[in-house]
C-alpha positions, 0 to 999 in steps of 0.5 A, spaced: 500 500 499 502 507 498 502 511 504 506 516 501 500 520 497 495 522 500 490 517 497 482 519 497 483 521 505 482 528 502 475 527 499 473 525 507 476 531 510 483 527 513 490 530 511 496 526 508 498 524 515 492 522 518 491 517 511 498 514 512 497 513 521 491 510 519 493 505 513 498 503 518 494 501 524 489 497 519 495 492 517 497 491 525 493 489 531 495 495 535 500 499 536 503 504 540 504 512 537 512 511 537 512 505 532 507 508 528 511 514 528 517 510 526 513 507 520 510 513 516 516 517 518 513 523 522 514 526 529 511 522 535 508 529 537 505 529 529 502 522 529 499 523 536 495 529 534 493 525 527 490 520 532 487 524 537 484 526 530 482 520 527 479 518 534 474 524 535 472 520 527 471 514 530 476 511 525 481 509 531 481 506 539 485 508 545 487 501 549 489 503 556 497 501 557 504 502 559 505 505 553 499 506 550 497 502 544 491 505 538 487 499 534 484 502 527 476 500 527 473 496 522 474 499 516 467 497 513 463 500 519 468 506 521 469 509 515 462 507 513 459 512 518 464 517 516 462 516 509 455 518 511 456 523 515 460 527 509 454 525 503 449 528 507 454 535 509 455 535 501 447 535 500 445 540 505 452 545 502 448 543 495 442 545 497 444 552 501 448 553 494 442 553 490 438 558 495 444 563 495 444 562 488 436 564 488 438 571 492 443 572 487 439 571 481 434 576 483 439 581 486 442 581 480 436 582 475 430 585 480 426 588 474 428 582 469 421 579 466 419 572 463 420 574 456 418 567 453 413 562 457 413 554 455 405 551 454 408 543 454 400 540 453 393 542 450 390 544 455 394 549 458 396 551 451 387 552 450 387 556 457 392 560 456 389 562 449 382 563 453 386 567 459 390 572 453 384 573 448 379 575 454 385 580 457 386 583 450 382 589 449 382 592 443 386 588 437 387 580 436 391 578 430 390 571 427 393 566 422 390 560 422 394 553 418 394 546 418 395 540 422 391 544 427 390 541 434 384 543 438 377 544 435 372 550 438 371 549 445 363 546 443 366 541 438 367 534 441 373 533 436 378 538 441 385 536 442 386 530 436 390 532 431 385 531 426 384 537 422 378 539 425 380 546 427 385 550 430 385 553 438 378 556 438 377 562 434 376 569 438 368 571 438 368 578 436 367 584 441 365 590 442 371 594 442 375 589 439 378 589 432 379 581 430 384 580 423 384 573 421 389 570 416 386 563 413 391 558 409 388 555 403 390 548 404 386 549 411 379 548 408 379 541 407 372 540 410 366 542 412 368 544 419 375 547 417 370 552 414 365 553 420 371 554 424 373 561 419 365 563 420 365 563 427 372 567 427 369 572 423 362 572 425 360 579 428 364 583 425 371 579 425 375 580 417 377 575 414 382 573 409 386 567 405 393 567 404 396 560 401 403 557 405 402 560 411 409 560 415 406 559 422 400 559 426 400 565 430 395 569 435 397 576 437 394 579 443 394 587 443 401 586 440 402 585 448 403 577 447 404 572 441 401 565 441 404 561 437 407 553 436 413 551 440 415 546 434 412 548 426 410 542 424 408 539 431 403 544 434 400 538 439 408 538 442 406 545 446 406 553 445 410 558 446 407 565 450 411 571 447 412 578 451 418 580 448 416 587 446 421 586 440 420 579 438 412 581 440 413 587 434 418 582 429 411 579 429 406 584 429 410 586 422 409 579 419 403 579 420 401 586 416 406 583 411 401 577 410 395 581 411 396 586 406 397 580 401 392 576 403 385 576 399 379 579 403 373 574 403 366 575 407 364 569 409 358 572 413 354 573 407 356 568 401 351 570 397 351 576 396 356 577 391 362 584 391 359 589 386 362 588 379 369 591 379 371 597 372 377 594 370 382 598 366 380 596 359 373 598 362 371 591 361 366 589 366 367 581 370 361 578 372 361 577 380 360 571 381 366 570 377 370 576 380 370 572 387 372 565 385 378 569 380 379 571 388 380 565 391 384 561 385 389 566 385 390 564 393 391 557 390 385 554 392 382 548 390 376 548 386 372 544 392 375 548 397 372 555 392 366 551 392 366 551 400 367 558 402 362 560 397 357 556 397 357 554 391 357 547 387 365 545 384 362 545 378 359 552 378 366 554 380 368 550 374 363 554 369 366 560 371 373 558 370 372 556 364 367 563 362 372 567 365 379 563 361 374 563 354 374 572 356 381 572 357 384 567 351 387 563 357 387 555 357 391 555 364 389 557 371 395 560 371 394 564 365 387 566 367 390 569 373 396 572 369 392 575 363 386 577 370 391 581 373 394 584 367 386 586 366 386 589 372 382 583 375 386 581 380 391 585 384 398 584 380 402 582 385 397 576 387 399 569 388 399 566 382 395 560 382 397 551 380 396 550 373 
């Protein structure tokens, strides 16, 4: 055994000499301090000091006699008890360290706000959404895109991932302006349309756009709710309070809103008034509404659901528009309709 190094003794609070003394006594039935001193290469006074230290922690036992002798206790029990006490002391020290760090953290950043909240389950997201909505006083901005997570509050599908709606759309309140942009890919069934109808009922403004970059809700431009993972909305959400991030998200919404196609879902049979184009040509009201939605990339079935007409009616008006414009594909129709002033020139191109 190496009796010249500190070995493991520093870890349990013993100095190097005490460790060497203990190692010597473990290998001998008993010994006097003089014998131990000669064995470990230290003075008798130094060894006797070390022996008293070892006795204090119950590692050695004095034996009466002339001269007095010393005996090591059974290492498994004596050292085991010492190690247990040291572990308890270390645990207490770690706890105290954490308490001190909390005090330090508060003192170092007394005004630091909670800039981001992490919501980890759907029920928590729904509850926080309702809380933020209830606290909004003048404006709610909403980007909705699939995959959807939670259906309307009264729907039996709430909490599934079936695509039957998103977090319940905000309801219109007096003095609260609501603007929503829905991704055209979301209109895959009747329930999706009804969700949008509920969100725009009573005064909410509704627009459609293709390929929305993110699901988002902004409340009075002071807080934003968005998914933690853009492709897995059921995996949790973030509530952002950082003024800089909220302002950036609001700017993103406004850019999307500017390019999105306005749609009136409350009175889908009340078609918009005919537009006078740059070439003073009039366009049929229903054809105009269909072209507006077609320009977002929306398919015929979805356009039919939004405007509450048949798919055949949509195809008839698209065909008539193509004939009037001398265009054969949907892309050509959109391009030439924009040139005629029937569509904004910056409108997204539909699929061929």
